[in-house]
C-alpha positions in Angstrom: -65.0 -140.6 131.8 -62.9 -138.9 134.4 -64.9 -136.7 136.8 -64.4 -133.0 137.5 -63.0 -132.1 140.8 -64.6 -129.1 142.5 -62.6 -127.5 145.3 -63.8 -125.2 148.0 -62.9 -124.2 151.6 -64.7 -121.0 152.7 -68.3 -119.9 153.0 -68.2 -117.5 150.1 -67.0 -120.4 147.9 -69.9 -122.5 149.1 -72.4 -119.7 148.2 -70.9 -119.1 144.7 -70.2 -122.7 143.8 -73.7 -123.9 144.8 -75.3 -122.8 141.6 -72.5 -124.6 139.5 -72.7 -127.8 141.5 -76.6 -127.9 141.2 -76.4 -127.4 137.4 -73.6 -130.0 137.1 -76.1 -132.3 138.8 -78.9 -131.5 136.5 -76.6 -131.8 133.3 -75.3 -135.2 134.5 -71.7 -134.1 134.8 -69.7 -136.4 137.2 -67.8 -134.6 139.8 -66.0 -135.0 143.0 -66.4 -132.3 145.8 -63.3 -131.6 147.9 -63.5 -129.4 151.0 -60.2 -127.9 152.1 -61.3 -127.0 155.6 -59.8 -123.5 155.3 -62.9 -122.2 157.2 -63.5 -124.8 160.0 -65.8 -123.0 162.3 -69.4 -124.4 161.9 -71.1 -120.9 161.4 -68.4 -119.9 159.1 -69.0 -122.8 156.6 -70.9 -125.9 157.4 -74.2 -124.3 158.1 -74.1 -123.1 154.5 -74.1 -126.7 153.3 -77.3 -127.3 155.1 -79.0 -124.1 153.8 -78.0 -124.6 150.2 -79.0 -128.4 150.5 -75.5 -129.5 149.4 -74.2 -133.1 150.0 -71.3 -133.5 152.2 -68.0 -133.3 150.5 -66.3 -136.5 149.1 -63.0 -135.5 150.6 -62.3 -133.2 153.6 -58.6 -132.1 153.9 -59.2 -130.5 157.3 -56.4 -128.1 156.9 -57.6 -125.6 159.6 -55.9 -122.3 160.3 -52.3 -121.2 160.1 -50.2 -118.6 158.3 -50.7 -118.2 154.5 -47.8 -120.3 153.7 -48.7 -123.1 156.3 -52.2 -123.2 155.2 -51.6 -123.2 151.4 -48.9 -125.8 151.8 -51.4 -128.2 153.7 -53.9 -127.8 151.2 -51.3 -128.4 148.2 -50.1 -131.6 150.1 -53.7 -133.0 150.6 -55.0 -131.9 147.3 -52.0 -133.5 145.5 -52.8 -136.9 147.1 -56.5 -136.5 146.2 -55.8 -135.7 142.6 -53.7 -138.7 142.2 -56.5 -140.8 143.8 -59.3 -139.6 141.6 -57.4 -138.5 138.3 -59.8 -135.8 137.6 -60.4 -134.4 134.0 -60.5 -130.6 135.3 -59.9 -128.9 138.6 -62.4 -126.2 139.3 -62.1 -123.5 142.1 -63.8 -120.3 142.6 -62.4 -116.9 143.9 -59.3 -115.8 145.5 -58.6 -117.6 148.7 -55.7 -119.8 149.7 -57.7 -122.8 148.6 -57.8 -121.4 145.1 -54.2 -120.7 145.0 -53.3 -124.2 146.2 -55.8 -125.7 143.7 -54.4 -123.8 140.8 -50.8 -124.7 141.5 -51.3 -128.4 142.3 -53.5 -128.8 139.3 -51.0 -127.6 136.9 -48.1 -129.4 138.6 -50.2 -132.6 138.2 -50.7 -131.7 134.5 -54.5 -131.4 135.2 -56.3 -128.4 133.5 -57.4 -125.8 136.1 -60.7 -123.8 135.7 -61.0 -120.6 137.6 -64.5 -119.3 138.3 -64.6 -115.5 139.0 -61.4 -114.8 136.9 -60.2 -111.5 136.1 -61.1 -109.5 139.3 -58.3 -107.0 140.0 -57.9 -104.7 143.0 -54.5 -103.7 141.8 -53.2 -103.9 145.3 -50.5 -106.5 145.8 -50.7 -105.9 149.5 -53.8 -108.0 149.5 -53.3 -111.8 149.8 -56.4 -112.2 147.7 -55.0 -110.3 144.9 -51.9 -112.5 144.7 -54.0 -115.5 144.8 -56.3 -114.7 141.8 -53.3 -113.4 139.7 -51.5 -116.7 140.1 -54.7 -118.6 139.6 -55.4 -116.7 136.3 -51.9 -117.3 135.0 -52.0 -121.1 135.2 -55.7 -121.6 134.4 -56.8 -123.3 131.2 -60.5 -122.0 131.5 -61.3 -118.4 132.8 -64.8 -117.8 133.8 -65.0 -114.0 133.9 -68.1 -112.6 135.7 -68.2 -109.3 133.9 -66.8 -107.6 130.7 -64.4 -105.6 132.8 -63.0 -108.6 134.3 -62.6 -110.2 130.9 -60.7 -107.1 129.6 -58.4 -107.5 132.5 -57.4 -110.8 131.5 -56.9 -110.0 127.8 -54.5 -107.1 128.6 -52.5 -109.5 130.9 -51.9 -111.7 127.9 -54.6 -114.3 128.5 -55.8 -116.0 125.3 -59.4 -114.9 124.3 -60.0 -118.6 123.4 -59.9 -119.5 127.1 -62.2 -116.6 128.5 -65.7 -117.0 128.9 -68.1 -114.1 130.3 -70.6 -116.0 132.4 -72.0 -113.5 134.9 -71.6 -113.9 138.7 -73.1 -116.8 140.4 -74.0 -114.6 143.5 -76.8 -113.3 141.4 -78.0 -116.9 140.8 -78.1 -117.4 144.6 -79.9 -114.2 145.4 -82.5 -114.9 142.7 -83.1 -118.4 144.1 -83.3 -117.6 147.8 -84.6 -114.0 148.3 -88.2 -115.0 148.4 -87.4 -117.4 151.2 -85.4 -114.7 152.9 -88.2 -112.1 152.6 -90.6 -114.6 154.4 -88.0 -114.8 157.3 -87.2 -111.0 157.4 -89.7 -109.9 160.0 -88.8 -112.6 162.4 -85.1 -112.1 161.9 -85.4 -108.3 162.5 -87.5 -108.9 165.5 -85.0 -111.5 167.0 -82.3 -108.8 166.9 -84.6 -106.0 167.9 -84.0 -104.0 164.7 -86.4 -101.8 162.7 -86.2 -102.0 158.9 -84.1 -99.3 157.3 -83.1 -98.0 160.6 -79.9 -99.8 161.3 -76.4 -100.1 159.9 -75.0 -103.5 159.2 -71.2 -104.1 159.5 -68.8 -106.8 158.3 -65.1 -106.6 158.8 -62.5 -109.3 158.4 -59.7 -108.4 156.0 -56.2 -108.7 157.4 -55.3 -105.0 156.3 -58.0 -103.9 158.5 -57.8 -106.3 161.5 -54.0 -106.7 161.7 -53.2 -103.0 162.0 -54.2 -101.6 165.5 -54.5 -98.0 164.4 -56.5 -98.8 161.3 -58.7 -101.1 163.2 -59.2 -98.4 166.0 -60.2 -95.7 163.4 -62.9 -98.1 161.9 -64.3 -99.1 165.3 -64.3 -95.4 166.5 -66.4 -94.6 163.2 -68.7 -97.4 164.1 -69.2 -96.0 167.7 -70.0 -92.5 166.3 -72.5 -93.8 163.8 -74.2 -95.6 166.6 -75.5 -92.2 167.7 -77.5 -92.0 164.6 -78.6 -95.6 163.9 -78.5 -99.0 165.5 -75.3 -100.7 164.5 -75.2 -104.5 164.3 -71.9 -106.3 163.7 -71.7 -110.1 163.1 -68.1 -110.4 164.1 -65.6 -112.6 162.3 -63.3 -114.8 164.6 -60.3 -113.0 163.3 -61.7 -109.5 164.1 -62.9 -110.6 167.5 -59.4 -111.9 168.3 -57.8 -108.6 167.0 -60.1 -106.4 169.1 -59.2 -108.3 172.1 -55.6 -108.4 171.4 -55.3 -104.7 170.8 -57.6 -103.8 173.8 -60.2 -102.0 171.6 -63.5 -103.6 173.2 -64.4 -100.1 174.6 -64.8 -98.6 171.2 -67.7 -101.0 170.7 -69.8 -100.2 173.8 -72.8 -99.0 171.8 -72.4 -101.5 168.9 -74.4 -104.7 168.9 -72.1 -107.5 168.4 -73.3 -111.0 167.2 -71.8 -114.3 166.3 -71.4 -115.1 162.5 -74.7 -115.6 160.9 -76.1 -118.1 158.5 -76.6 -117.1 155.0 -80.3 -116.5 155.0 -80.1 -114.6 158.2 -77.4 -112.4 157.0 -79.3 -111.7 153.7 -82.3 -110.6 155.7 -80.3 -108.1 157.5 -78.5 -106.9 154.4 -81.8 -106.5 152.7 -83.4 -104.6 155.6 -80.5 -102.3 156.7 -80.2 -98.5 155.8 -76.5 -98.9 154.9 -74.0 -101.7 155.1 -70.3 -101.0 156.0 -68.1 -103.7 154.6 -64.6 -104.8 153.5 -65.9 -108.0 151.8 -66.0 -108.4 148.0 -69.0 -110.8 148.2 -71.1 -108.4 150.4 -70.3 -105.6 147.8 -71.9 -107.7 145.1 -74.8 -108.8 147.2 -75.4 -105.3 148.3 -75.2 -103.9 144.8 -77.6 -106.6 143.5 -80.1 -105.8 146.4 -79.6 -102.0 145.9 -78.5 -101.6 149.5 -76.4 -98.4 150.0 -72.8 -99.6 150.7 -69.7 -98.1 152.2 -66.5 -100.2 151.5 -63.8 -100.0 154.2 -61.1 -100.3 151.8 -59.0 -98.0 149.5 -59.7 -100.2 146.3 -62.1 -102.7 145.0 -61.9 -105.6 142.6 -65.6 -105.2 141.9 -65.6 -101.6 140.4 -69.1 -102.4 138.9 -70.5 -102.1 142.3 -69.7 -98.4 142.3 -71.9 -97.6 139.4 -74.8 -95.3 140.2 -73.0 -94.6 143.6 -74.4 -97.6 145.2 -71.0 -98.5 146.7 -68.5 -95.8 147.8 -64.9 -96.5 149.0 -64.2 -95.0 152.4 -60.8 -96.5 153.3 -60.1 -96.6 157.1 -60.2 -93.0 158.2 -62.8 -92.3 160.8 -64.0 -89.0 159.4 -64.5 -90.2 155.9 -66.3 -93.3 156.9 -68.8 -91.5 159.1 -69.3 -88.8 156.3 -70.0 -91.4 153.6 -72.1 -93.7 155.7 -74.4 -90.7 156.6 -74.4 -89.6 152.9 -75.4 -93.2 151.8 -78.1 -93.2 154.5 -79.5 -90.0 153.1 -79.5 -91.5 149.5 -81.1 -94.8 150.7 -84.6 -94.1 149.0 -83.0 -93.0 145.8 -80.6 -96.0 145.5 -83.3 -98.5 146.3 -85.5 -96.9 143.6 -82.8 -97.3 140.9 -83.8 -99.2 137.8 -80.8 -100.8 135.6 -79.6 -104.0 134.1 -77.3 -105.7 136.6 -73.8 -105.8 135.1 -72.9 -108.7 137.5 -75.2 -111.1 135.7 -78.7 -112.3 135.0 -79.0 -115.3 137.3 -77.8 -117.9 134.7 -74.1 -117.9 135.5 -74.1 -121.3 137.2 -75.8 -122.9 134.2 -73.3 -121.5 131.7 -70.4 -122.5 133.7 -71.6 -126.1 134.2 -72.4 -126.4 130.5 -68.9 -125.1 129.5 -67.3 -127.5 132.0 -69.2 -130.2 130.5 -68.3 -129.4 127.0 -64.5 -129.1 128.1 -64.7 -132.5 129.6 -66.4 -134.1 126.5 -63.7 -132.5 124.4 -60.8 -133.8 126.4 -59.3 -130.5 127.5 -55.7 -131.0 128.4 -52.5 -129.2 129.1 -50.4 -129.8 125.9 -46.9 -128.9 124.8 -47.0 -126.5 122.0 -45.1 -127.4 118.9 -43.0 -124.3 117.8 -40.4 -126.2 115.8 -41.4 -124.4 112.6 -42.5 -121.1 114.4 -40.1 -120.7 117.3 -40.4 -116.9 117.6 -43.4 -115.5 119.6 -44.2 -111.9 118.5 -46.7 -109.3 119.5 -48.3 -107.0 117.0 -50.9 -104.4 116.7 -52.9 -105.4 113.5 -55.5 -103.8 111.4 -58.6 -105.5 110.2 -57.3 -109.2 110.1 -60.1 -111.4 109.3 -60.7 -114.8 111.1 -57.9 -113.9 113.5 -59.1 -116.2 116.1 -59.4 -119.2 113.8 -55.8 -119.2 112.7 -53.4 -121.4 114.3 -50.7 -118.8 114.0 -52.7 -116.0 115.8 -53.9 -115.6 119.3 -56.2 -112.7 119.8 -55.4 -110.7 123.0 -57.4 -107.6 122.7 -59.5 -105.6 120.1 -60.0 -101.9 119.7 -62.4 -99.3 118.2 -60.9 -96.7 116.0 -60.9 -94.2 118.9 -58.7 -96.5 120.9 -61.2 -97.9 123.5 -60.9 -101.6 124.0 -63.8 -103.8 123.2 -64.7 -107.4 123.5 -65.5 -109.4 120.4 -64.3 -110.2 116.8 -63.9 -108.2 113.6 -63.0 -104.9 115.2 -60.6 -102.4 113.5 -57.5 -103.1 115.5 -56.1 -106.0 117.4 -53.3 -107.0 119.6 -52.2 -110.4 118.7 -49.6 -112.9 119.8 -48.1 -114.5 116.6 -46.2 -117.7 116.1 -43.2 -117.0 113.7 -42.7 -113.8 111.8 -45.7 -112.2 110.1 -45.3 -111.6 106.4 -41.8 -112.6 106.8 -39.9 -115.9 105.9 -38.9 -117.8 109.0 -35.0 -118.1 108.9 -35.2 -121.1 111.1 -37.4 -123.1 108.6 -35.0 -125.6 106.9 -37.5 -126.0 103.9 
């Protein structure tokens, strides 16, 4: 039987794919692991292989840095050769990086089904390269593993068939549940190493191009950090892109009171995240981790593809204006005890996402998932209808359920609701004029 091909290239992908890979191994599903090398710095990626006890990749494309076009093109060229060499049953990738975009495009061009983990996230900002990547990946995917109900609804309203969508939860919750006891044992020594007192410091991550490539925007954020350092210690594990931008724009003086450290391993970072008073970040993954750990969060963006994290006010969106950042950070610091005392069912998942995804992938391999040509000779017209109470809609070969609604118009996931948007082959309740019979 042909193996799965799991593709990754950045540290967040290692974190989120690790639970899936471990369950593929437990279930005996054969796979090939391909590393694109999009993150090539040791602390940005390879240390994560060691911490998660993952085997070395079967293939390393070593693409390195470059413009979006250069990097994506190099991954595509290398991955095309790799797909031809291994003839995988399904190509799997997670997230919204250039590695994911390249994997999706090459897979479908090679007529190999593509499975997208973390499908359906939407920031609604096409200025974000990640938004472009995830939208393209979802359009060409044959399997969509949506982490939440809101993500699944996004897919349905973009015309993705409900038959290909599976709500699995987010694998970040799996990773946190697996490792937080270990992190807790290390916390005191890690805080001591950095000279920090628990709940008396602010943690910062900053790496997105929209924040680092705009000198005025970057300066505004850094000046906010400087002002916040008058209230709390501020520790900033600095991304190479951000470090380069600060030097290029001559903004080092803005960080005279901020403690800069090199990128951290995952366990060390989690120890700082769980122990801080507030985290300031532009990372999607950190928003999820902080929400799950109930760490007060200020997101340095104007939108988020993880709106679930804003529930209960755990995460607030600040943008890049100095005044708003400072105001919201101090507000979240005041609410820290309240936020950490919250009790709720995590909408991001229950820690079983990796198991669900691995099982669904194994079933897809066993069933021979393939990209097939539709036979529309008898039903050449594709229509869209709002239907009332159609039974067994998903089981009909003529219907494709896209979305369902309650009577009050609110969208809902599931079957047998009162109203449906459906994609229909041929003409409903109407003789097909193209049928020669």
